[in-house]
Every structure is written in C-alpha cells, then in structure tokens.
N, C-alpha and C positions, 0 to 999 in steps of 0.2 A: 779718373782711373780708366784705363783702356778696357775694351771688351775682353781682351786676352787676359789681363790681370784679374778682372772680375771672375772669369771662369776658373783661373788658378785658385783664387780664394775659395770658390765653391768646391773645387777639387780637394783642397787641403781640409775642408770642413765637411766632407761627406759624412752624413749621419746614417745610423742603422735604418731609420725610416725611409730615407731616399733610396738606399740600396735595396730594401725589400720592395718598394714601389716599382723599381726598375725591373726586378726579377719576376714580379707577379704579372706577366703578360702571357698571352696565348694559352690561358687556362691554368697556368702554374700558380700554386699557392704555397707560401712558406710557413714553416712552423714558428719562425722568429729566431731560431737558433742558427748561429753562424760562427765561423772561425776566420780570423784575419790571417791570410797567407803571406809569406815573406815576399815582398817586392818593393824595391826602392822606386822604380820608374813609374809603375802604375799602382792602382789600388786593387787588390785581388782578395776575394772572399770565397770561402766554401760555405754554401747555404743548404740547409735541410729543407726539403719539400714535404708537403703533407702526406705524400705516399711513401715517406721514409727513404726516398732516393735523394741524391745530392747533385747540385750543379756548382760550377765555379763561375763567379761573376768577375769579369775583368773590366775595370773602369780606366779608360785611357787618359793619360796626362794630356791636358790641353796644350796646343801649340807645338807638340812634338811631331806628330804625323798628321797628314791630311786624311780625309776620308778615303781617297783613292789608295794611299799607301797602306792604310789599315786593311783595306779590301785586298790588296796584294797578299798580305799575310793570310787572310781568310781563304782566298782562292787557292793558294798553295796547299794549305791544310786540307781543303776539300778534295783537291786533286790527289793528294797523298792517300787520303782515306779511300777514295774510289779505286786507287791502285792497291788497296789492302796493306798499306804501310801503317804500322801501329803508331798513331798520333791522336791527339785530342782535337778534333775538328770543331768549329763553332756550330752551335745549335741555331735553328731557325727561330726568329722572334716574330713580331707582328708582320703580316703581309709577306712572309717568307724571306725577309731580309735577315742578315746575320749581324748587322750593326745598327744600333739605335742610340738614342740619347735621352737623358733626363736633365732638364734645366741646364742645357748646354754641355753636359758631360757625356761623352760618347762611351758606350759600353757594349760588351758582347758576353754571351754565356757559352760555357764549354761543359762537356761531361766531366764529372769527377772520376778520375782514374785511380783505382786502388792499387797499392803496391808499396814498395820500399825503395829508398835511395840505394844505389849500389855503392860498395866501398871497394874492396879488392876483387878483381875478376880473375877467373881461371883462364887458361889459354883458350879454351873453346868459347868462353863467354866473350873474350876479346875478338875472336874471329867472328862471332855472331854480331858484335857491334859493328865490325867492318862491313859485314854483309848488309846490315841495316842502313849504314851510311851510303853504301852503293845504291840501294833502292831509293833513298831520298834524293840522291844526286841525279839518278836516272830520270826521275820526275822533274827535278829542277832544271834539267837541260831542255825540256820540251818547250817552255815558254819563258819569257823574261818577266821580271818584276819591274814594270815600267816606271813606277813611282817610288821605288826604293833607291837608296844611294848605292854607288859603286865603291867597293873597298879598294882604295888606291893609296899610295904614299902621299899624294897631294891632299886627299880628303882626310886621311887619318893622322898625318904628321903636320903638314903646313897649315891646313885650315884650323886644326885644333890648336896649334901653336899660336895662331893669330888670336883666337879666343882668349888664351891665357895672357898674352902680352897686352892686348888692347884693354882687357879688364883689370890690368895691374894686379894680377893674382900672385905673381912671383916677386918676392921682395929683393930690393937692393941689386947688387952686382950679380946675384944668382941668375937673374933674368937673362942677362947677356950671355952667360956661360951656357944656360939651358938652351937658349935660342941657337947658339953655335953648334951644339952637339946634335940637336934635332935636324938642323940643316945638313950636317955632315952625314947623318944616317939617311936622310932623304936622297942625297947625291949618290949614295951606294945602292939604295933600295930601288929607286925609280927605274933604272935600266933593267932590273930583274923582272919587273912587271910588264914590260913593253910587249912581250910575246906571249903572255899568259892569258888564256881565255877565261872569262868570268861567266858565272851562271847563278841561279838562285841557290843559296846555301842557308843552313840554319843560322850561322853567324856568331852564335854564342854557345858553342857546343862544349859543355863540360858536364861533369857527373851530376851537378845540381839540377840539370834539365833532363835527367834520365831516370826512369823508374823500372824496377823489376815488378811486373804485374803477374798475376796467375798465368797469363797467356804468353809471357815473355817480355822482352824489352819494349819500352814505349818512350818516344821522344816527346817532350813538353816544351812550351814557351818558345814560339817562333817570332817573338816580338822584335828581335834584332835581325830578322831576315834581311839579307843584303844580296846584291850582285857581287860575287867575290870568287876567288879561286877555291876549289874544293879542299885544298890542303888546309885551309883555315879551320875546317871542321875536325881536323885531326890533332893539331898540336896541343890544344888544351886538354884533350883526353890523354895525350901522351904523358903529361904530368911531370916533366923534368928533362934532364939531359944525361942522367946516369945510365949505366948499362941496362938496368931493368926498364927504364923509360924507353930506351931504344928498342928493347925486346917487345914492349907493349905496342909501340908503333908498328913494328914489323908484323906482329900477329894481327893487328887491325887491317893492315894493308893486305896481308895474306887472305883474310876473309873477303875483303873488298874485291880483290882481283879474281876471286872465283865467280863474280857476277858482273864485273865491269872493268874496263881498262882504267889504269891510273897513271897519270903523267908523273913518274918519279923524279923527273928533273925539277918539278915544282917544290920538292922538299927543300931546295935551297932558299925558299921564301920564308921558312919557319922563323929564323932569328929576326928577320925584318918584321914579320907579323907580330912577334913578341914586342918589339920596340914600338910598333904602331899602336898596339893595345895599351902600352904604358902611357903614352902621350894622350891617347883617346880617353883613358880612364881619368886622368887629371883634369882634362877639359870637361868631362862629363860632370865631375863634382862641381867645377866652377859654374857650369850652366845651371845647376840645380841648387845653388847655394841659398836661394830665397825660400826653398822648401824647408819648413822647420825640421823635417826628418834628417836633413843632411848635416847641419852643424852638430846635431846630437850624435850622428853616426861617425862623423869624421872631424872630431873636435880640434885636431892639430893641423888641419888643412890651412894653408896660408902662412903658417909660422916658418921662421927661418930654418929651424931644424928639420921640419917636414920636407921643405924644398931642397935642402942640402942632401937629404937622403934620396929624394927622387933624382936629383942630378947625379949623385954617385952611382945609383943603379943604372941610370940611362947611359952613363959613360962606360960602365962595364958592358952593357948591352951593345954599345957601339963597337966595342972590340969583338964581340961575338958575330956581329953583322959583317965586320971586316973578314973574319975567318971564314964565314959561310960563302962570301964572294970569292975568296981565294980558292976555296975547295971545289969550285965548279969551273 
C-alpha cells in the first residue's frame, strides 16, 4: 500500500482521541465534547475547550493540497483579517505556525464564529454582500496564490473530462455524447476567458459559506480558493436566472461598485462557469469515490440514469452558453 493510501485510510478512520490530541497544543485543553460539522472534502469538528470557548478543527484530506497550497489559503485569510474583512483566519499552533499534522494528517484550527446561515436577503443586505465581496477581491488582487490552480475552461472542463473518461465512470454510449458536448462548450468558453484577468477569489461562494454574526456578515471556508475571475464569486449567490435572481445580482453589483470597479463584460462568463462547475462536480465525485462517505451520499453516481440526467442538463447548459456568447 502506498504512503498516500495509508494516509487516506488514517483520514477515513480519524478517531475522537486523535482529534483531541491534535487540538490540545499551545496550552489548549478540551472538555471532550465536540460536534462533527458538515464537510465532504475535509473532516471538520467544533470542539469545546476547558474555558468554555470553542474552536473549529479542520483536518485536510491527504493528497489534495500541498502544504504550500494550504498555506496560500491561510495567508489569504490572515491578510483579510488584517484588512478587517470579517473572516475566520487560522489560529497559531505550536511555534507560531498555522498548519500542523498528526500521524500524517495535516490540520489547522480556526475560531468558532457564532451566527446563523442567511436565507432570503433584503435589498440592503444584498448590497452589503456586494460591498463585502469588493473588500475580499481588493485584498485578493494584492498577491497571487502561487500554489493554487487557475480556473480556466481547460482545467475545469477538459482536465475533468479526462478524469471521467479515463476512469470509465460514464457508461456506454453516453460517454461519447458527454465528451462531445463538453468539448463544444469548451470551444465556446475558451475564447471568452482569453482577455479576463484572474486573481485570488473565494471560489465556492454560496450561502452555505456565509454567516450572519452579531457584527454582520462573515465569510467562511476558503478551502476552494483559486485564481479565477471575480464574477465566479457572484453567480452562485445569484441563485438562478429568473427576474428576482437578476435583481439580486444587480443589487450585489450595486454594493460592490460603491467600493470597487467591476468589469461588467465578465458577466458573459456566468453560463460558461455554470457548465464548468457541472463537469467539475461530476469529476469531484469520481475522484473521491474511494471515500466511504461518497457512495453513501451519491448512491446513483455511475448508473445509466444518473449520467443520462447529467448529459441532458449539460446539453441544456450548452444552449445557454451559446446564447451568452451571442449576447455579447
């Protein structure tokens, strides 16, 4: 068994004892009470300390990110905190570092942020969200995330397509049809990205990674930090294509533009970015299939009916990408 496989086995079998041992550094002591937080990619726990405060322990999936790419996330969060942007920056561990490991599993600690997940937002709250994104992007432009991937049609479409095809995840003739529509989307999307500047962005910007705290909005979970176009951090918050979704987008942009310029020509990327996420999501499940949590969470993945549904949705999305190209 390879070292990587051994670490994955340890990751799947993380025990409460090992989690508590990892957290109890630099004078911290746990009561033993903890809550498992929702995360497919990593293992995340809220832990109570003896002083009745709480921390969040994030144990990183082996073989996904290098140490340097994890520190890209940490550095960005620390820069945001120093700029007084409301985020949960990593806490210092032993020797002042923010990243450590236990038995080969890397981990970090974060402050627990109290609050509630937003649902519907008022007009002013949407403008506030836009202003917060402008502040995040302003910091993101200062430096590059040297060890993080760049979000491009090549990486999110063709590279993910190769994972699906080479792994024989798509059954029968559906594979050929799926390949053809992905390549057609790529041919339309690639020219749109040629003149677009990329920078550090959140990358997975949706309501699940946002909290209303007593002091206001707080962004969480920068695990999917990438070098990408800022518009990526808007479209999932937009929440659809109907008139209300368009209004939500406009209100966020209105708030954003009170603090920073926004290249509105980049809005033409949204339908391509939706398509890229669809292919990326399928490849993500395929890459993680050996994790016992994934067959349980996605029991129909790999079945002919699941892939026919994916193909149908992607073909519909191809039509929308065509329309977005014609519209500009």
